ROFIDREN-657296 format. One record per residue: residue in one letter; x negated, y, z negated of N, C-alpha, C in turn. Coordinates in Angstrom, 3 decimals, padded with zeros to 6 digits. Layout:
ROFIDREN-657296
{atom "A" {X Y Z} {X Y Z} {X Y Z}}
...
***
This chain:
ROFIDREN-657296
{atom "X" {-039.414 036.858 -073.336} {-037.878 036.457 -073.650} {-037.203 035.308 -073.338}}
{atom "X" {-037.683 034.262 -072.500} {-037.376 033.267 -071.962} {-037.945 032.113 -073.131}}
{atom "X" {-038.949 032.972 -073.711} {-039.641 031.523 -075.119} {-038.619 032.314 -076.101}}
{atom "X" {-038.001 033.117 -076.625} {-037.580 033.358 -078.240} {-036.170 032.585 -077.526}}
{atom "X" {-036.174 032.915 -076.279} {-034.224 032.313 -076.248} {-034.444 030.694 -076.308}}
{atom "X" {-035.302 030.321 -076.047} {-035.426 028.726 -075.872} {-035.143 028.377 -077.656}}
{atom "X" {-036.232 029.119 -077.992} {-037.210 028.624 -079.469} {-035.898 029.646 -080.632}}
{atom "X" {-034.785 029.911 -080.185} {-033.764 030.751 -080.964} {-032.827 029.629 -081.531}}
{atom "X" {-032.294 029.208 -082.279} {-030.967 028.716 -082.743} {-029.942 029.336 -081.940}}
{atom "X" {-029.242 027.955 -082.044} {-028.149 028.319 -081.361} {-026.953 028.955 -081.381}}
{atom "X" {-027.232 029.743 -082.670} {-026.148 030.540 -083.620} {-026.959 032.154 -083.322}}
{atom "X" {-028.216 032.014 -082.544} {-028.727 033.441 -082.560} {-028.312 034.443 -081.656}}
{atom "X" {-028.940 035.369 -081.690} {-028.329 036.767 -080.978} {-028.121 036.700 -079.339}}
{atom "X" {-029.347 035.719 -078.681} {-029.738 035.629 -077.572} {-028.298 034.767 -076.459}}
{atom "X" {-028.541 033.814 -077.596} {-027.282 032.966 -077.108} {-025.802 033.286 -077.482}}
{atom "X" {-025.560 034.251 -078.353} {-024.211 034.694 -078.592} {-024.130 035.651 -077.221}}
{atom "X" {-025.247 036.273 -076.631} {-025.081 037.473 -075.692} {-024.745 036.662 -074.428}}
{atom "X" {-025.352 035.451 -073.789} {-025.318 034.477 -073.165} {-023.580 033.925 -072.970}}
{atom "X" {-023.101 034.013 -074.223} {-021.650 033.425 -073.902} {-020.791 034.839 -073.764}}
{atom "X" {-021.199 035.769 -074.321} {-020.225 036.887 -074.308} {-020.435 037.021 -072.541}}
{atom "X" {-021.761 036.926 -072.263} {-021.626 037.312 -070.441} {-020.980 036.542 -069.780}}
{atom "X" {-021.228 035.296 -070.134} {-020.122 034.411 -069.304} {-018.741 034.246 -069.723}}
{atom "X" {-018.573 034.700 -070.452} {-016.555 034.801 -070.649} {-016.739 035.986 -069.875}}
{atom "X" {-017.041 037.377 -070.105} {-017.164 038.159 -069.146} {-017.048 037.946 -067.633}}
{atom "X" {-018.031 036.946 -067.003} {-018.128 037.211 -065.705} {-017.137 036.030 -065.423}}
{atom "X" {-016.606 035.100 -065.848} {-015.400 033.891 -065.733} {-014.667 034.171 -064.824}}
{atom "X" {-013.896 035.401 -064.782} {-012.817 035.319 -064.228} {-013.422 035.889 -062.899}}
{atom "X" {-014.677 036.515 -062.819} {-014.514 037.003 -061.548} {-015.471 035.702 -060.543}}
{atom "X" {-015.937 034.607 -061.345} {-015.761 033.229 -061.028} {-014.812 032.917 -060.359}}
{atom "X" {-014.019 033.083 -061.058} {-012.892 032.238 -060.984} {-012.240 032.916 -059.478}}
{atom "X" {-011.770 034.141 -059.553} {-011.547 034.953 -058.115} {-012.302 034.504 -056.701}}
{atom "X" {-013.754 034.783 -057.393} {-014.958 034.359 -056.015} {-014.571 032.509 -055.556}}
{atom "X" {-014.193 031.614 -056.144} {-013.870 030.575 -056.116} {-012.933 030.333 -055.262}}
{atom "X" {-011.548 031.146 -055.697} {-010.488 031.100 -055.214} {-010.420 031.699 -053.959}}
{atom "X" {-011.301 032.824 -053.437} {-011.473 033.386 -052.291} {-012.174 032.688 -051.629}}
{atom "X" {-013.090 032.063 -052.300} {-014.203 030.903 -051.196} {-013.868 029.601 -050.427}}
{atom "X" {-013.029 029.122 -051.465} {-011.971 027.921 -051.330} {-011.350 027.912 -049.808}}
{atom "X" {-010.535 028.692 -049.663} {-010.286 028.471 -048.493} {-010.772 028.501 -047.396}}
{atom "X" {-012.344 029.085 -047.441} {-012.973 029.308 -046.232} {-013.440 027.992 -046.430}}
{atom "X" {-014.331 027.571 -047.652} {-015.030 026.245 -047.585} {-014.144 025.463 -047.219}}
{atom "X" {-012.487 025.246 -047.457} {-011.659 023.933 -047.133} {-011.383 024.349 -045.436}}
{atom "X" {-011.380 025.367 -044.860} {-010.932 025.729 -043.764} {-012.537 024.791 -043.068}}
{atom "X" {-013.656 025.611 -043.426} {-015.122 024.621 -042.646} {-014.791 022.524 -042.724}}
{atom "X" {-014.268 022.342 -043.860} {-014.540 021.181 -044.082} {-013.408 020.783 -042.937}}
{atom "X" {-012.218 021.577 -042.824} {-010.933 020.893 -041.896} {-011.532 020.903 -040.586}}
{atom "X" {-012.273 022.113 -039.615} {-012.733 022.110 -038.875} {-014.094 021.348 -038.253}}
{atom "X" {-014.678 020.837 -039.563} {-015.846 019.770 -039.088} {-014.636 018.664 -038.720}}
{atom "X" {-013.864 018.075 -039.788} {-013.220 017.420 -039.719} {-012.281 016.899 -038.486}}
{atom "X" {-011.547 017.925 -037.810} {-011.208 018.212 -036.319} {-011.909 017.453 -035.307}}
{atom "X" {-013.121 018.503 -035.803} {-014.467 018.249 -034.853} {-014.667 016.987 -034.574}}
{atom "X" {-014.941 016.309 -035.773} {-015.322 015.088 -035.869} {-014.488 013.531 -035.366}}
{atom "X" {-013.651 014.164 -035.247} {-012.106 013.725 -034.803} {-011.956 013.293 -033.471}}
{atom "X" {-012.131 014.754 -032.860} {-012.048 014.634 -031.165} {-013.097 014.045 -030.962}}
{atom "X" {-014.328 014.403 -031.920} {-015.678 013.189 -030.588} {-015.244 012.350 -030.822}}
{atom "X" {-014.710 011.647 -032.380} {-014.677 010.014 -032.093} {-013.009 009.365 -031.340}}
{atom "X" {-012.631 010.812 -030.505} {-011.284 010.423 -029.728} {-011.888 010.118 -028.480}}
{atom "X" {-012.630 011.115 -028.168} {-012.953 011.004 -027.442} {-014.110 010.351 -026.736}}
{atom "X" {-014.948 009.300 -027.715} {-015.423 008.201 -028.037} {-014.666 007.303 -027.456}}
{atom "X" {-013.406 007.323 -028.308} {-012.545 005.715 -027.993} {-011.796 006.027 -026.913}}
{atom "X" {-011.604 007.122 -026.473} {-011.292 006.882 -025.157} {-012.327 006.268 -023.955}}
{atom "X" {-013.205 006.795 -024.262} {-014.365 005.893 -023.146} {-014.892 004.538 -023.401}}
{atom "X" {-014.484 004.220 -024.430} {-014.635 002.993 -024.668} {-013.083 002.041 -024.105}}
{atom "X" {-012.209 002.536 -024.484} {-010.858 001.843 -023.949} {-010.975 001.571 -022.433}}
{atom "X" {-011.087 003.076 -021.361} {-011.541 002.833 -020.009} {-012.652 002.459 -019.769}}
{atom "X" {-013.863 001.864 -020.589} {-015.129 000.958 -020.044} {-014.447 -000.248 -020.438}}
{atom "X" {-013.414 -000.631 -021.230} {-013.363 -002.256 -021.519} {-011.972 -002.197 -020.705}}
{atom "X" {-011.558 -001.437 -020.003} {-010.272 -001.467 -019.032} {-010.789 -002.010 -017.813}}
{atom "X" {-011.500 -001.442 -017.655} {-012.438 -001.321 -016.364} {-012.827 -002.963 -016.400}}
{atom "X" {-013.558 -003.123 -017.569} {-014.334 -004.596 -017.616} {-013.125 -005.386 -017.347}}
{atom "X" {-012.161 -005.170 -018.088} {-010.947 -006.284 -017.980} {-010.270 -006.570 -016.456}}
{atom "X" {-010.306 -005.471 -015.672} {-009.949 -005.342 -014.520} {-011.200 -006.217 -013.408}}
{atom "X" {-012.156 -005.509 -013.855} {-013.367 -006.487 -013.095} {-013.365 -007.689 -013.245}}
{atom "X" {-013.391 -007.925 -014.651} {-012.959 -009.771 -014.413} {-012.134 -010.319 -014.278}}
{atom "X" {-010.540 -009.517 -014.253} {-009.529 -010.153 -013.753} {-009.390 -010.609 -011.795}}
{atom "X" {-009.996 -009.459 -011.484} {-010.615 -009.484 -009.932} {-011.595 -010.619 -009.247}}
{atom "X" {-012.671 -010.650 -010.631} {-013.576 -011.813 -010.271} {-012.760 -012.935 -010.313}}
{atom "X" {-012.056 -013.145 -011.359} {-011.523 -014.618 -011.380} {-010.379 -014.780 -010.322}}
{atom "X" {-009.511 -013.704 -009.635} {-008.971 -014.081 -008.824} {-009.813 -014.588 -007.228}}
{atom "X" {-011.029 -013.924 -007.118} {-011.979 -014.285 -006.326} {-012.462 -015.452 -006.390}}
{atom "X" {-012.673 -015.852 -007.323} {-013.301 -017.573 -007.645} {-012.533 -018.137 -007.366}}
{atom "X" {-010.710 -018.367 -007.658} {-010.262 -018.989 -007.482} {-009.544 -018.688 -005.468}}
{atom "X" {-009.725 -017.810 -005.116} {-009.685 -017.579 -003.684} {-010.636 -018.127 -002.593}}
{atom "X" {-011.778 -018.535 -003.225} {-013.115 -018.680 -002.799} {-012.753 -020.625 -003.071}}
{atom "X" {-012.947 -020.873 -003.704} {-012.602 -022.242 -004.568} {-011.047 -022.952 -003.513}}
{atom "X" {-010.552 -022.117 -003.075} {-009.473 -022.794 -002.306} {-009.849 -022.419 -000.676}}
{atom "X" {-010.676 -021.921 -000.882} {-011.214 -022.241 001.100} {-011.912 -023.343 000.929}}
{atom "X" {-013.005 -022.996 -000.291} {-013.886 -024.257 000.193} {-013.593 -026.031 -000.038}}
{atom "X" {-012.340 -025.421 -000.924} {-011.664 -027.013 -000.703} {-011.357 -027.359 000.860}}
{atom "X" {-009.948 -025.927 000.903} {-009.992 -026.592 002.503} {-010.984 -026.695 003.678}}
{atom "X" {-012.176 -026.479 003.556} {-013.666 -026.763 004.357} {-013.493 -028.163 003.966}}
{atom "X" {-013.286 -028.961 002.952} {-013.312 -030.068 002.866} {-011.879 -030.898 003.302}}
{atom "X" {-011.001 -030.169 003.411} {-010.134 -031.022 003.914} {-009.793 -031.959 005.411}}
{atom "X" {-008.770 -032.564 005.197} {-008.861 -033.885 006.200} {-008.606 -033.096 007.457}}
{atom "X" {-007.621 -031.728 007.214} {-007.031 -030.592 008.468} {-008.064 -030.717 009.450}}
{atom "X" {-009.450 -030.169 008.611} {-010.435 -029.582 009.274} {-011.695 -030.089 009.596}}
{atom "X" {-011.719 -031.842 009.311} {-012.487 -032.730 009.166} {-013.143 -032.456 010.572}}
{atom "X" {-012.556 -031.849 011.336} {-013.594 -031.694 013.007} {-014.719 -030.783 013.060}}
{atom "X" {-014.259 -029.998 011.585} {-015.018 -028.549 011.485} {-015.865 -028.534 010.165}}
{atom "X" {-016.037 -029.776 009.378} {-016.700 -030.302 008.260} {-018.126 -029.467 008.352}}
{atom "X" {-018.881 -029.773 009.356} {-020.276 -029.386 008.976} {-020.455 -028.029 009.687}}
{atom "X" {-019.937 -027.212 010.620} {-019.453 -026.411 011.219} {-019.317 -025.008 011.122}}
{atom "X" {-018.180 -025.143 010.214} {-016.677 -023.764 009.831} {-017.704 -023.283 008.525}}
{atom "X" {-017.600 -021.987 008.112} {-018.079 -020.892 007.502} {-016.994 -019.740 006.815}}
{atom "X" {-017.571 -020.484 005.720} {-016.641 -019.381 004.837} {-017.462 -018.301 004.338}}
{atom "X" {-016.848 -017.041 004.763} {-016.996 -015.679 004.365} {-015.867 -014.666 004.009}}
{atom "X" {-016.849 -013.846 003.200} {-015.875 -013.162 002.578} {-015.164 -012.091 003.486}}
{atom "X" {-013.948 -011.414 002.951} {-013.446 -010.128 003.575} {-014.167 -008.899 003.360}}
{atom "X" {-014.764 -007.800 004.010} {-015.535 -007.097 003.602} {-014.331 -005.898 003.977}}
{atom "X" {-013.597 -005.687 005.092} {-012.584 -004.625 004.516} {-011.490 -005.402 005.713}}
{atom "X" {-009.798 -004.784 004.871} {-008.932 -005.164 005.692} {-008.465 -003.984 006.302}}
{atom "X" {-007.200 -004.241 007.244} {-006.520 -003.641 008.031} {-006.550 -001.927 007.409}}
{atom "X" {-006.990 -000.831 008.431} {-006.577 000.503 008.010} {-005.219 000.815 007.817}}
{atom "X" {-004.765 -000.118 008.827} {-003.302 001.256 009.059} {-002.824 -000.336 010.416}}
{atom "X" {-001.112 000.055 010.400} {-000.765 -000.783 011.500} {-001.001 -001.293 012.542}}
{atom "X" {-001.588 000.124 012.659} {-001.977 000.074 014.630} {-003.534 -000.483 014.440}}
{atom "X" {-004.373 -000.823 013.566} {-005.579 -001.473 013.361} {-005.472 -002.814 012.624}}
{atom "X" {-004.729 -004.035 013.173} {-005.079 -005.049 012.528} {-006.008 -005.973 012.794}}
{atom "X" {-006.888 -005.913 012.021} {-008.312 -006.024 012.451} {-009.072 -006.228 010.464}}
{atom "X" {-009.741 -007.009 010.868} {-010.937 -007.211 009.399} {-012.065 -007.572 009.991}}
{atom "X" {-013.035 -006.742 009.059} {-014.465 -007.536 008.559} {-015.130 -008.379 008.135}}
{atom "X" {-015.389 -009.451 008.234} {-015.974 -010.828 007.864} {-017.614 -010.567 007.705}}
{atom "X" {-017.782 -011.366 006.383} {-019.191 -011.016 006.569} {-020.404 -012.790 006.538}}
{atom "X" {-019.771 -012.539 007.994} {-020.342 -013.482 008.896} {-020.365 -013.587 010.135}}
{atom "X" {-021.783 -013.743 010.968} {-021.806 -013.403 012.327} {-023.088 -014.507 013.084}}
{atom "X" {-023.354 -013.765 013.761} {-024.343 -014.808 014.528} {-025.150 -015.489 014.196}}
{atom "X" {-026.055 -014.918 013.130} {-026.300 -015.858 012.458} {-026.244 -016.790 012.020}}
{atom "X" {-024.861 -017.207 011.657} {-024.031 -017.865 011.090} {-023.643 -018.819 012.485}}
{atom "X" {-023.962 -018.995 013.391} {-023.302 -019.141 014.647} {-021.434 -019.317 014.644}}
{atom "X" {-021.257 -017.854 014.612} {-019.872 -017.685 014.982} {-020.200 -016.937 016.077}}
{atom "X" {-018.837 -017.535 016.807} {-018.615 -017.013 018.492} {-017.284 -016.289 018.401}}
{atom "X" {-016.879 -015.386 019.579} {-015.977 -014.815 019.742} {-015.372 -016.231 020.201}}
{atom "X" {-013.625 -016.008 019.851} {-012.611 -016.886 019.734} {-012.705 -018.071 018.752}}
{atom "X" {-013.205 -018.084 017.642} {-013.603 -018.760 016.541} {-011.958 -018.231 015.602}}
{atom "X" {-011.422 -019.440 015.706} {-010.114 -019.661 014.958} {-010.646 -019.203 013.567}}
{atom "X" {-010.135 -018.488 012.800} {-009.862 -018.062 011.356} {-008.999 -018.289 010.585}}
{atom "X" {-008.739 -019.058 009.432} {-007.919 -019.402 008.634} {-007.821 -019.347 007.209}}
{atom "X" {-007.152 -019.174 006.471} {-006.971 -019.755 005.225} {-006.374 -020.733 004.791}}
{atom "X" {-006.333 -021.162 003.178} {-005.210 -022.936 002.994} {-003.748 -022.374 003.087}}
{atom "X" {-003.025 -021.173 003.727} {-002.111 -021.079 003.954} {-002.202 -020.935 005.386}}
{atom "X" {-002.833 -021.030 006.330} {-002.420 -021.046 007.437} {-003.263 -019.970 008.574}}
{atom "X" {-002.828 -019.877 009.584} {-004.001 -019.113 011.131} {-003.989 -017.689 010.420}}
{atom "X" {-004.586 -017.294 010.271} {-005.296 -015.517 009.917} {-005.635 -014.738 011.370}}
{atom "X" {-006.020 -015.381 012.263} {-006.331 -014.836 013.702} {-007.652 -015.366 014.290}}
{atom "X" {-008.609 -014.367 015.221} {-009.675 -015.257 016.195} {-010.820 -013.963 015.832}}
{atom "X" {-011.825 -014.633 015.773} {-013.186 -013.456 016.169} {-012.770 -013.152 017.294}}
{atom "X" {-012.843 -011.306 017.315} {-013.183 -010.781 018.878} {-014.396 -010.272 019.192}}
{atom "X" {-015.329 -009.644 017.636} {-016.648 -009.240 017.968} {-017.648 -009.596 016.900}}
{atom "X" {-018.718 -010.115 017.637} {-019.253 -010.335 016.466} {-021.233 -010.136 016.582}}
{atom "X" {-021.266 -009.776 014.921} {-022.615 -008.963 015.405} {-023.586 -009.997 014.338}}
{atom "X" {-024.911 -009.423 014.288} {-026.017 -010.410 013.238} {-025.148 -010.975 012.112}}
{atom "X" {-024.669 -010.242 011.119} {-024.317 -011.031 009.869} {-023.016 -010.176 009.520}}
{atom "X" {-022.416 -009.997 010.743} {-020.948 -009.804 010.425} {-019.839 -010.277 011.748}}
{atom "X" {-019.057 -009.971 011.679} {-017.719 -009.800 012.973} {-016.675 -009.269 012.415}}
{atom "X" {-016.056 -009.084 013.819} {-014.661 -009.038 013.800} {-013.459 -010.039 013.641}}
{atom "X" {-012.570 -010.309 013.029} {-011.283 -010.371 013.642} {-010.149 -010.035 013.809}}
{atom "X" {-009.562 -010.177 014.685} {-008.167 -009.640 014.836} {-007.051 -010.494 014.195}}
{atom "X" {-006.459 -009.861 013.930} {-005.163 -010.755 013.236} {-003.946 -011.289 013.747}}
{atom "X" {-003.654 -012.176 013.847} {-002.097 -012.592 014.271} {-001.188 -011.423 014.446}}
{atom "X" {-001.133 -010.147 013.570} {-000.416 -009.431 013.168} {-000.369 -008.419 014.589}}
{atom "X" {-001.613 -008.752 015.106} {-002.286 -007.454 016.362} {-001.315 -007.450 017.534}}
{atom "X" {-000.935 -006.909 017.915} {000.324 -006.628 019.124} {-000.595 -007.660 020.319}}
{atom "X" {-001.725 -007.188 020.563} {-002.872 -008.113 021.608} {-003.134 -009.329 021.431}}
{atom "X" {-002.546 -009.793 019.750} {-002.625 -011.281 020.029} {-001.594 -012.163 020.255}}
{atom "X" {-002.201 -012.905 021.406} {-000.578 -014.112 021.286} {-001.520 -015.451 021.304}}
{atom "X" {-000.623 -016.650 020.835} {-001.138 -017.839 020.309} {-000.282 -018.905 020.680}}
{atom "X" {-000.511 -019.226 021.728} {-000.008 -020.541 022.220} {001.018 -021.645 020.816}}
{atom "X" {001.918 -022.154 020.406} {002.810 -022.457 019.631} {003.344 -023.437 019.778}}
{atom "X" {003.768 -024.016 018.854} {004.585 -025.477 018.768} {005.647 -025.429 017.615}}
{atom "X" {007.020 -026.299 017.841} {007.966 -026.223 016.640} {007.483 -027.207 015.927}}
{atom "X" {007.033 -027.954 015.337} {006.458 -028.500 014.789} {007.725 -030.190 014.792}}
{atom "X" {008.821 -029.620 014.596} {009.822 -030.976 014.502} {010.545 -031.111 015.820}}
{atom "X" {010.864 -030.180 016.632} {011.304 -030.606 017.503} {010.381 -030.464 019.070}}
{atom "X" {008.903 -030.170 019.293} {008.088 -030.113 020.170} {008.193 -028.984 021.094}}
{atom "X" {009.285 -028.132 020.760} {009.043 -027.047 021.794} {008.016 -025.801 021.515}}
{atom "X" {007.781 -025.654 022.748} {006.332 -024.714 023.072} {006.645 -023.179 023.704}}
{atom "X" {005.819 -022.362 023.022} {005.793 -020.821 023.365} {004.748 -020.143 022.980}}
{atom "X" {005.311 -019.141 022.381} {003.533 -017.912 022.591} {004.197 -016.717 021.263}}
{atom "X" {003.563 -017.288 020.272} {003.981 -016.293 018.919} {002.565 -015.253 018.967}}
{atom "X" {003.524 -013.929 019.177} {003.297 -013.046 019.371} {004.007 -011.968 018.174}}
{atom "X" {003.306 -010.484 018.734} {003.697 -009.411 017.745} {005.184 -008.990 018.420}}
{atom "X" {005.958 -008.175 017.504} {007.213 -007.720 018.655} {006.689 -006.218 019.076}}
{atom "X" {006.825 -005.852 020.172} {006.583 -004.691 020.933} {006.980 -003.115 020.248}}
{atom "X" {008.593 -003.778 019.980} {009.154 -002.512 019.218} {008.412 -002.088 017.621}}
{atom "X" {008.968 -001.292 016.969} {008.732 -000.955 015.963} {008.713 -001.440 014.606}}
{atom "X" {009.459 -002.416 014.619} {009.833 -003.170 013.321} {008.601 -004.242 013.355}}
{atom "X" {008.191 -004.335 011.880} {006.727 -005.437 011.985} {007.184 -007.150 011.877}}
{atom "X" {007.576 -007.610 013.178} {008.171 -008.991 013.795} {007.378 -009.945 014.341}}
{atom "X" {007.087 -011.374 013.476} {006.316 -011.648 014.857} {008.017 -013.060 015.535}}
{atom "X" {007.377 -013.429 016.352} {008.584 -013.915 017.528} {007.413 -015.253 017.900}}
{atom "X" {007.913 -016.231 018.585} {007.792 -017.633 019.185} {008.741 -017.628 020.452}}
{atom "X" {007.982 -016.426 021.293} {008.312 -016.242 022.629} {008.201 -016.913 023.865}}
{atom "X" {008.607 -016.853 024.599} {008.792 -017.783 026.254} {009.096 -019.570 025.822}}
{atom "X" {010.458 -019.677 024.702} {010.424 -020.638 024.582} {012.343 -020.745 025.246}}
{atom "X" {011.618 -021.830 026.045} {013.137 -022.454 027.547} {014.474 -022.376 026.649}}
{atom "X" {016.002 -022.056 027.521} {016.737 -022.107 026.733} {017.043 -023.806 026.281}}
{atom "X" {016.511 -024.483 027.037} {016.988 -025.855 026.944} {016.150 -026.837 025.456}}
{atom "X" {015.409 -025.926 025.421} {014.768 -026.494 024.326} {015.149 -026.360 022.815}}
{atom "X" {015.096 -027.021 022.122} {016.128 -026.817 020.627} {014.672 -026.779 019.123}}
{atom "X" {015.109 -025.447 018.881} {014.749 -024.970 017.574} {015.184 -024.329 016.576}}
{atom "X" {015.236 -024.845 015.180} {016.038 -024.708 014.078} {015.539 -024.222 013.195}}
{atom "X" {016.278 -023.140 012.524} {015.925 -022.254 011.376} {015.462 -022.977 010.522}}
{atom "X" {014.338 -022.564 009.838} {013.354 -023.196 008.899} {012.145 -024.424 009.293}}
{atom "X" {012.260 -024.298 010.771} {011.015 -025.210 011.661} {009.743 -024.782 011.144}}
{atom "X" {008.824 -025.447 011.142} {007.262 -025.140 010.544} {006.796 -025.112 012.386}}
{atom "X" {005.925 -023.919 012.215} {005.777 -023.522 013.497} {004.372 -023.662 013.504}}
{atom "X" {003.065 -024.457 014.455} {002.030 -024.697 014.477} {001.516 -024.575 015.490}}
{atom "X" {-000.446 -024.437 015.719} {-000.996 -024.248 017.050} {-000.740 -025.332 017.716}}
{atom "X" {-000.517 -024.961 018.917} {-000.252 -026.049 020.247} {-002.011 -026.372 020.192}}
{atom "X" {-002.609 -025.526 020.710} {-003.978 -026.240 021.130} {-004.255 -026.596 022.718}}
{atom "X" {-004.936 -026.944 022.919} {-005.021 -027.051 024.491} {-003.735 -028.071 025.111}}
{atom "X" {-002.780 -027.683 025.977} {-001.561 -028.589 026.376} {-001.903 -029.175 027.711}}
{atom "X" {-002.277 -030.445 028.054} {-002.583 -030.967 029.296} {-001.307 -030.841 029.853}}
{atom "X" {-001.419 -030.152 031.572} {-000.242 -029.910 031.996} {000.651 -029.340 031.866}}
{atom "X" {000.519 -028.301 030.922} {001.360 -026.844 030.365} {000.685 -025.771 030.964}}
{atom "X" {001.926 -024.823 031.088} {001.449 -023.630 031.888} {000.489 -022.685 030.662}}
{atom "X" {001.052 -022.523 029.348} {000.474 -022.509 028.458} {-000.617 -023.167 027.795}}
{atom "X" {-001.630 -022.168 027.853} {-003.303 -023.036 027.304} {-003.619 -022.274 026.291}}
{atom "X" {-004.318 -022.338 025.811} {-004.602 -021.836 024.363} {-006.386 -021.885 024.023}}
{atom "X" {-007.030 -021.297 023.442} {-008.452 -021.421 022.616} {-008.295 -022.156 021.150}}
{atom "X" {-006.960 -022.147 020.210} {-007.009 -022.346 019.391} {-006.759 -023.679 018.886}}
{atom "X" {-007.571 -024.582 018.190} {-007.356 -025.588 017.864} {-005.900 -026.131 017.451}}
{atom "X" {-005.189 -027.021 017.615} {-004.246 -027.642 017.526} {-003.896 -027.557 015.515}}
{atom "X" {-002.200 -028.114 015.434} {-002.131 -027.765 014.031} {-002.389 -027.231 013.409}}
{atom "X" {-002.714 -025.869 013.386} {-003.025 -025.231 012.232} {-001.547 -024.546 012.308}}
{atom "X" {-001.223 -024.732 010.621} {000.203 -023.514 010.264} {000.245 -022.100 010.700}}
{atom "X" {001.342 -021.882 010.987} {001.386 -020.165 011.252} {002.794 -019.822 010.237}}
{atom "X" {003.848 -020.542 010.398} {004.736 -019.948 009.779} {006.298 -020.975 009.801}}
{atom "X" {007.547 -020.412 009.807} {008.425 -020.832 009.521} {009.437 -019.901 010.296}}
{atom "X" {010.505 -020.601 011.330} {011.439 -019.649 011.697} {012.727 -019.471 011.339}}
{atom "X" {012.841 -018.075 011.288} {013.264 -017.279 010.394} {015.105 -017.072 010.999}}
{atom "X" {015.017 -017.052 012.377} {016.544 -016.696 013.182} {015.962 -017.399 014.536}}
{atom "X" {017.036 -017.971 014.977} {016.992 -018.162 016.497} {018.231 -017.980 016.922}}
{atom "X" {018.156 -017.194 018.374} {019.177 -016.357 019.530} {018.823 -016.837 020.621}}
{atom "X" {020.085 -016.159 021.483} {019.730 -016.057 023.053} {020.755 -015.108 022.994}}
{atom "X" {020.437 -014.706 024.252} {021.774 -013.871 025.601} {021.697 -014.408 026.809}}
{atom "X" {022.754 -013.959 027.577} {023.158 -014.447 028.568} {022.109 -014.169 029.725}}
{atom "X" {021.346 -012.868 029.690} {020.172 -012.175 030.414} {018.803 -012.979 030.358}}
{atom "X" {018.461 -012.894 028.845} {017.247 -013.515 028.842} {016.640 -015.169 029.205}}
{atom "X" {015.964 -015.462 030.551} {015.906 -016.638 030.062} {015.443 -017.604 028.977}}
{atom "X" {014.965 -016.916 028.219} {013.910 -017.309 026.816} {014.797 -017.316 025.593}}
{atom "X" {014.562 -017.882 024.633} {015.095 -017.822 023.449} {014.654 -017.122 022.284}}
{atom "X" {015.408 -016.436 021.520} {014.726 -015.323 020.670} {014.649 -015.864 019.292}}
{atom "X" {013.396 -016.176 019.172} {012.924 -017.237 017.994} {012.170 -016.159 016.681}}
{atom "X" {012.722 -015.838 015.605} {011.397 -014.907 014.899} {011.153 -015.799 013.780}}
{atom "X" {009.684 -015.383 013.481} {008.995 -016.364 012.924} {008.243 -015.463 011.920}}
{atom "X" {008.619 -016.279 009.937} {008.163 -015.475 009.207} {006.590 -016.352 008.944}}
{atom "X" {005.455 -015.451 008.902} {004.163 -016.343 008.951} {003.493 -016.555 007.187}}
{atom "X" {002.965 -017.928 007.262} {002.264 -017.724 005.775} {001.492 -016.914 005.224}}
{atom "X" {000.267 -016.381 006.159} {-000.073 -016.037 005.191} {-000.469 -014.489 005.233}}
{atom "X" {-000.693 -013.548 003.871} {-000.442 -012.680 003.670} {-001.237 -011.834 004.347}}
{atom "X" {-000.844 -010.796 005.079} {-002.354 -010.387 005.975} {-002.662 -009.460 004.849}}
{atom "X" {-002.083 -008.886 003.830} {-002.791 -007.654 003.192} {-003.537 -007.991 001.822}}
{atom "X" {-003.793 -009.387 001.846} {-004.884 -009.038 000.672} {-005.762 -010.581 000.928}}
{atom "X" {-006.777 -010.462 001.855} {-007.103 -011.170 002.010} {-008.894 -011.115 001.716}}
{atom "X" {-009.440 -012.476 000.587} {-010.203 -012.034 000.074} {-011.855 -012.708 000.793}}
{atom "X" {-011.402 -014.315 001.462} {-012.134 -015.220 001.520} {-011.706 -016.157 002.406}}
{atom "X" {-012.235 -016.320 003.980} {-011.609 -016.609 005.105} {-012.407 -018.224 005.722}}
{atom "X" {-011.935 -018.548 006.285} {-012.777 -019.953 006.649} {-013.012 -020.207 008.384}}
{atom "X" {-013.938 -019.535 009.007} {-013.796 -019.576 010.167} {-014.384 -021.096 010.746}}
{atom "X" {-013.546 -021.342 011.491} {-013.412 -022.911 012.478} {-014.744 -022.767 013.648}}
{atom "X" {-015.798 -022.182 013.258} {-017.122 -022.261 014.376} {-017.065 -023.595 014.520}}
{atom "X" {-017.475 -023.751 015.679} {-017.929 -025.172 016.427} {-018.854 -025.086 017.953}}
{atom "X" {-019.561 -026.046 017.884} {-020.877 -026.427 018.918} {-020.372 -026.887 020.478}}
{atom "X" {-018.899 -027.287 019.542} {-018.567 -027.623 021.387} {-018.361 -026.455 022.117}}
{atom "X" {-017.916 -026.788 023.468} {-017.927 -026.039 024.629} {-016.952 -025.624 024.595}}
{atom "X" {-016.055 -024.959 025.141} {-014.876 -023.581 025.037} {-014.205 -024.086 026.248}}
{atom "X" {-012.724 -024.343 025.711} {-011.881 -025.088 026.655} {-011.501 -023.789 027.657}}
{atom "X" {-011.848 -024.326 029.210} {-011.253 -023.368 030.023} {-009.979 -022.869 030.064}}
{atom "X" {-010.055 -021.182 030.653} {-008.593 -020.389 030.540} {-008.369 -020.366 031.791}}
{atom "X" {-006.905 -020.502 032.066} {-006.364 -020.674 033.042} {-006.836 -018.928 033.752}}
***
């Protein structure tokens, strides 16, 4: 039959029968196509939506990764800037006496609450750090080392209520003790300043160091910046002035510090 079909002329009976059959079946093909097309279109639409969701998910993951990389790059850049400042500080004339012994250390943990004003640094006994070593940044005094371990150390900040620093008004020479307010407010004061001493708002407050013949002694080196006087007052009852001080250091964003380690003997405290 197939052989006869191919050998037959185009006007043969078999070709005519095929043409008639195709004509008869054409409406059914059209109907079937119309019925199948929505399912075909729905399949394509579902496939496109699935692929779009997959691409969207991948794009979100890529954006998240790029954002994290950007944040990390930003943090790294900030850390590099802070580290350079501390290294430059180590070479500054202000700390020339500690040029060979001062230690640059990364801050491993910041204060967990207002009641725990301490930080942990990545330097310790192996770096010749000792208790009472002063800790500074390019802005000024941070605090002092209070506990030392082999590779780490605990630093009590200037904002701790137990930390007292003998300090002086750089402009007038008035001496007192910088300490945290014992009240609920988060303030620093230059306490024990006698009423006959002059202190002005805006004056620079620095560590006083060891004061020969003075009632206030200190383990801190002298002339480390602490902050500026923001308020001066006094009462008739209190024998000392009320001097409020704003510290230079931002204690909430410490990344690197300089420990003023020294091989010199400690001054004897009274």
